[in-house]
C-alpha positions as CSV (number, residue, x, y, z in Angstrom):
1,X,132.3,138.2,126.2
2,X,134.8,139.2,123.5
3,X,135.6,137.1,120.5
4,X,139.3,136.8,119.6
5,X,140.4,136.8,116.0
6,X,140.0,133.5,114.3
7,X,137.1,132.5,116.6
8,X,133.6,132.2,115.4
9,X,130.6,133.1,117.7
10,X,128.8,130.1,119.1
11,X,125.5,129.3,117.4
12,X,122.3,128.8,119.3
13,X,122.0,125.2,118.1
14,X,119.5,126.1,115.4
15,X,120.0,124.9,111.9
16,X,119.8,128.1,109.8
17,X,119.7,126.3,106.5
18,X,115.9,126.6,106.6
19,X,115.5,122.8,107.0
20,X,114.8,121.0,110.3
21,X,117.9,119.1,111.5
22,X,116.2,115.7,111.2
23,X,114.5,116.3,107.9
24,X,117.6,115.8,105.7
25,X,118.6,112.4,107.2
26,X,114.9,111.3,107.0
27,X,114.7,112.4,103.3
28,X,117.9,110.6,102.4
29,X,116.8,107.5,104.3
30,X,113.4,107.5,102.5
31,X,115.1,107.9,99.1
32,X,117.5,105.0,99.9
33,X,114.7,102.8,101.2
34,X,112.6,103.5,98.1
35,X,115.5,102.7,95.8
36,X,116.1,99.5,97.7
37,X,112.4,98.6,97.4
38,X,112.6,98.9,93.6
39,X,115.7,96.6,93.6
40,X,113.9,94.1,95.8
41,X,110.8,94.2,93.6
42,X,112.9,93.3,90.6
43,X,114.7,90.5,92.4
44,X,111.3,89.2,93.6
45,X,110.2,88.9,90.0
46,X,113.4,87.2,89.0
47,X,113.7,84.6,91.8
48,X,111.3,81.8,92.4
49,X,111.1,78.2,93.5
50,X,110.1,76.8,90.1
51,X,112.3,75.8,87.1
52,X,112.1,79.3,85.5
53,X,115.6,80.8,85.9
54,X,116.4,84.4,86.8
55,X,118.0,84.9,83.4
56,X,114.8,83.7,81.6
57,X,112.7,85.9,83.8
58,X,114.9,88.9,83.0
59,X,114.4,88.2,79.3
60,X,110.7,88.2,79.8
61,X,110.8,91.5,81.7
62,X,112.8,93.2,79.1
63,X,110.4,92.1,76.4
64,X,112.2,89.3,74.6
65,X,109.8,87.8,72.1
66,X,110.9,84.2,72.7
67,X,110.5,84.6,76.4
68,X,107.0,86.1,76.0
69,X,106.1,83.0,73.8
70,X,106.9,80.7,76.8
71,X,103.5,80.1,78.5
72,X,105.2,78.5,81.6
73,X,107.5,81.5,82.0
74,X,104.6,83.9,81.7
75,X,102.7,82.0,84.3
76,X,105.7,82.1,86.7
77,X,106.4,85.8,86.4
78,X,103.0,87.4,85.9
79,X,100.7,85.0,87.8
80,X,102.8,83.7,90.6
81,X,105.7,86.1,91.4
82,X,104.1,89.5,90.5
83,X,101.0,89.0,92.8
84,X,103.1,87.9,95.8
85,X,105.5,90.8,95.2
86,X,102.7,93.3,95.3
87,X,101.2,91.5,98.3
88,X,104.6,91.7,100.2
89,X,104.7,95.5,99.5
90,X,101.1,95.9,100.6
91,X,101.5,93.9,103.8
92,X,104.7,95.6,104.7
93,X,103.3,99.1,104.2
94,X,100.2,98.2,106.2
95,X,102.0,96.6,109.1
96,X,104.7,99.3,109.3
97,X,102.2,102.2,109.3
98,X,99.8,100.5,111.7
99,X,102.6,99.7,114.2
100,X,103.9,103.2,114.1
101,X,100.5,104.6,114.7
102,X,99.8,102.3,117.6
103,X,103.1,102.9,119.3
104,X,102.7,106.7,119.0
105,X,99.1,106.6,120.3
106,X,99.9,104.4,123.3
107,X,103.3,105.9,123.9
108,X,104.5,102.3,124.1
109,X,107.5,101.3,121.9
110,X,106.6,97.6,122.3
111,X,103.1,98.0,121.1
112,X,102.1,96.0,118.0
113,X,98.9,95.4,116.0
114,X,97.9,92.3,117.8
115,X,97.0,94.5,120.8
116,X,93.7,95.5,119.2
117,X,92.6,92.0,118.7
118,X,93.0,92.0,114.9
119,X,95.0,88.8,114.7
120,X,92.8,86.8,117.1
121,X,89.6,88.2,115.5
122,X,90.8,87.2,112.0
123,X,91.8,83.8,113.2
124,X,88.4,83.1,114.8
125,X,86.6,84.3,111.7
126,X,88.7,82.0,109.5
127,X,87.9,79.0,111.7
128,X,84.2,79.9,111.6
129,X,84.2,80.2,107.8
130,X,86.0,76.9,107.4
131,X,83.9,74.9,109.9
132,X,80.4,76.2,109.5
133,X,80.2,77.9,106.1
134,X,82.4,75.6,103.9
135,X,84.8,78.3,102.9
136,X,87.7,76.8,100.9
137,X,88.9,79.4,98.4
138,X,91.8,81.8,99.1
139,X,89.5,84.7,98.4
140,X,86.9,83.5,100.8
141,X,89.4,83.0,103.6
142,X,90.8,86.5,102.8
143,X,87.3,88.0,103.1
144,X,86.5,86.2,106.4
145,X,89.9,87.2,107.9
146,X,89.4,90.8,107.0
147,X,85.9,91.0,108.4
148,X,86.9,89.1,111.5
149,X,89.9,91.4,112.2
150,X,87.8,94.6,111.6
151,X,84.9,93.3,113.8
152,X,87.3,92.5,116.6
153,X,88.8,96.0,116.5
154,X,85.3,97.5,116.4
155,X,84.5,95.7,119.6
156,X,87.7,96.9,121.2
157,X,86.9,100.5,120.1
158,X,83.4,100.2,121.6
159,X,84.7,99.2,125.0
160,X,87.7,101.6,124.9
161,X,85.6,104.5,123.8
162,X,83.1,104.4,126.7
163,X,83.4,105.7,130.2
164,X,85.2,108.6,131.8
165,X,88.7,107.5,130.5
166,X,87.5,106.9,126.9
167,X,90.3,106.4,124.4
168,X,93.1,106.1,127.0
169,X,96.0,103.9,126.1
170,X,95.4,101.6,129.0
171,X,91.8,101.0,128.1
172,X,92.8,100.2,124.5
173,X,95.5,97.7,125.5
174,X,93.3,96.0,128.2
175,X,90.3,95.8,125.9
176,X,92.4,94.3,123.1
177,X,94.2,91.9,125.4
178,X,90.9,90.7,126.9
179,X,89.2,90.2,123.5
180,X,92.2,88.6,122.1
181,X,92.3,86.0,124.8
182,X,88.6,85.4,124.4
183,X,88.8,84.8,120.7
184,X,91.9,82.6,121.1
185,X,90.0,80.3,123.5
186,X,86.9,80.2,121.2
187,X,89.2,79.4,118.2
188,X,90.8,76.5,120.1
189,X,87.5,75.1,121.2
190,X,86.2,75.0,117.6
191,X,89.4,73.5,116.3
192,X,89.3,70.6,118.9
193,X,86.4,69.0,117.2
194,X,87.3,69.6,113.5
195,X,90.5,68.0,112.2
196,X,89.9,69.1,108.6
197,X,89.5,72.7,109.7
198,X,92.6,72.5,111.8
199,X,94.7,71.4,108.8
200,X,93.6,74.3,106.7
201,X,93.8,76.8,109.6
202,X,97.3,75.6,110.4
203,X,98.5,76.5,106.9
204,X,96.9,79.9,107.1
205,X,98.1,80.8,110.6
206,X,101.8,80.2,109.8
207,X,101.9,83.4,107.7
208,X,102.8,83.1,104.1
209,X,102.4,84.9,100.7
210,X,102.3,81.7,98.7
211,X,99.2,81.4,96.5
212,X,98.2,85.1,96.6
213,X,96.4,86.2,93.5
214,X,95.9,89.6,92.0
215,X,92.2,89.3,92.3
216,X,92.7,88.9,96.1
217,X,94.5,92.3,96.3
218,X,92.3,94.5,94.2
219,X,89.3,94.7,96.7
220,X,91.6,95.6,99.5
221,X,93.2,98.7,97.8
222,X,90.4,101.1,98.8
223,X,90.5,99.9,102.4
224,X,94.3,100.4,102.5
225,X,94.0,103.8,100.9
226,X,91.5,104.9,103.6
227,X,93.7,103.6,106.3
228,X,96.8,105.4,105.0
229,X,95.0,108.7,104.5
230,X,93.7,108.5,108.0
231,X,97.1,107.6,109.3
232,X,98.9,110.6,107.8
233,X,95.9,112.8,108.7
234,X,96.6,111.9,112.4
235,X,100.3,112.8,112.2
236,X,100.0,116.3,113.7
237,X,97.6,115.3,116.5
238,X,99.9,112.3,117.4
239,X,102.9,114.7,117.5
240,X,101.0,116.7,120.1
241,X,100.1,113.6,122.0
242,X,103.8,112.9,122.3
243,X,104.1,115.9,124.5
244,X,101.5,114.5,126.9
245,X,97.7,114.6,127.0
246,X,97.6,117.9,128.9
247,X,99.9,119.6,126.4
248,X,97.8,118.1,123.5
249,X,94.6,119.5,125.1
250,X,96.2,122.9,125.4
251,X,97.0,122.8,121.7
252,X,93.3,122.1,120.9
253,X,93.4,118.3,120.4
254,X,91.3,115.7,122.0
255,X,93.5,112.7,123.0
256,X,90.7,110.2,123.4
257,X,89.2,111.0,120.0
258,X,92.6,110.9,118.4
259,X,93.4,107.5,119.8
260,X,90.0,106.1,118.7
261,X,90.6,107.4,115.1
262,X,94.1,105.9,115.2
263,X,92.8,102.6,116.4
264,X,90.3,102.6,113.5
265,X,93.1,103.2,111.0
266,X,95.2,100.5,112.6
267,X,92.2,98.1,112.3
268,X,91.8,98.8,108.6
269,X,95.6,98.4,107.8
270,X,96.3,95.5,110.1
271,X,93.1,93.7,109.0
272,X,94.1,93.9,105.3
273,X,97.6,92.6,106.2
274,X,96.4,89.7,108.2
275,X,93.8,88.8,105.6
276,X,96.5,88.6,102.9
277,X,99.4,86.9,104.7
278,X,98.0,85.6,108.0
279,X,99.5,86.7,111.3
280,X,102.9,88.3,110.8
281,X,104.8,88.9,114.0
282,X,107.5,91.5,114.9
283,X,107.4,93.5,111.6
284,X,104.9,96.1,113.0
285,X,106.9,96.4,116.1
286,X,110.5,96.7,114.8
287,X,109.9,98.9,111.7
288,X,108.6,101.9,113.8
289,X,111.5,101.5,116.2
290,X,114.0,101.8,113.3
291,X,112.0,104.7,111.8
292,X,112.2,106.7,115.1
293,X,115.9,106.3,115.2
294,X,116.2,108.2,111.9
295,X,113.2,110.6,112.0
296,X,113.2,111.6,115.7
297,X,109.9,113.0,116.8
298,X,108.6,114.0,113.4
299,X,105.5,111.8,113.1
300,X,104.9,112.1,109.4
301,X,108.5,111.1,108.7
302,X,108.1,108.2,111.1
303,X,105.1,106.9,109.3
304,X,106.7,107.1,105.9
305,X,110.0,105.5,107.0
306,X,108.2,102.8,108.9
307,X,106.1,101.9,105.9
308,X,109.2,101.7,103.6
309,X,111.3,99.8,106.1
310,X,108.5,97.2,106.7
311,X,107.9,96.9,102.9
312,X,111.6,96.3,102.3
313,X,111.9,93.7,105.1
314,X,108.8,91.9,104.1
315,X,109.7,91.5,100.4
316,X,113.3,90.5,101.4
317,X,111.9,87.9,103.7
318,X,109.6,86.6,101.0
319,X,112.5,86.3,98.6
320,X,114.6,84.4,101.2
321,X,111.6,82.2,101.9
322,X,111.7,80.9,98.3
323,X,115.4,79.9,98.3
324,X,116.4,78.8,101.9
325,X,115.1,75.2,101.4
326,X,114.6,75.2,97.7
327,X,112.6,73.7,95.9
328,X,110.2,74.1,98.9
329,X,109.3,77.3,100.7
330,X,109.8,78.5,104.3
331,X,106.9,80.5,105.8
332,X,107.8,84.1,105.7
333,X,106.7,84.5,109.3
334,X,109.3,82.0,110.4
335,X,112.1,84.0,108.9
336,X,110.8,87.2,110.4
337,X,110.6,85.5,113.8
338,X,114.2,84.3,113.6
339,X,115.3,87.9,113.0
340,X,112.7,89.7,115.1
341,X,113.1,87.6,118.3
342,X,116.7,88.5,119.0
343,X,116.1,92.1,117.9
344,X,113.2,92.4,120.3
345,X,115.3,91.1,123.2
346,X,118.0,93.7,122.3
347,X,115.4,96.5,122.2
348,X,113.9,95.5,125.5
349,X,117.4,95.6,127.1
350,X,118.4,98.8,125.4
351,X,118.8,101.9,127.5
352,X,116.9,103.8,124.8
353,X,113.7,101.9,125.5
354,X,112.6,104.3,128.2
355,X,112.9,107.3,125.8
356,X,111.6,105.6,122.6
357,X,108.0,106.0,123.6
358,X,108.5,109.7,124.5
359,X,109.9,110.5,121.1
360,X,106.9,109.1,119.4
């Protein structure tokens, strides 16, 4: 076929710049999300429900001697706002990464961390600690929630990892759903006879970052680090799983083992998030969906973008929770539910839903 003057030969659809077509939008999106996160962190340190104004908090952050001499201002910025800001980032990163992993492993765009029984296991452990072991401190509740969430996930992995179809998405989901229902029933049974426990549990289960202390977060950092390293280490095998189990096997991967490792990473990350903030719905479901829209099938980019998106949304929701009904606070999970519910309905009705799981 001849080419007339002024015409250019058709390309073969390959980007010859040396960069994958999806990588540049993903990098730009990651840079924008990281910059937004820094802005939101600053706003989170400036805005609170107390009497300390944003102007005074800014004076403290820029090192004004008079502001540093104000003990009440120092308490508000460094002991109240800073820990909950760090907690919002940590919870967002954990839920975003865990949700992205689970959706890719199960090839289900509506999968979320509660499928592995993390939320129900953490709730049951908190109720046991309150009722039978006299746990009252925030650090004690955090420890019981973490242990309960991880123990529940371990039981799910034990059941899902046995038999001829070990590690299959269906076994993971069914085992998690069965265990979650069991723990929910046991939690309700214990709560029926203990009104005092119910009052404390009701506050924990609504999902909030109020009252988080820096000492609560430090012990979780190694667990989060292990979970994140495992997550990004699974990026290549998960990309192969997106082609189908048979294709993944032909590339030298073991789908069942990969899913079990992924489930373990999800357990660590989701367990830490639930321990810090209580059950947070929708965030681990919606952030991966948005990340896929930008990153396409590139699993490492999906994980990074999902973590950043969830961190941004979490810290924004926490800021709004302080000012919506000032001087009181709105539980952050309530705000996320108001946004997440309609978005979930839209996703479920979207024509892209059938292809979202395949792109993972």
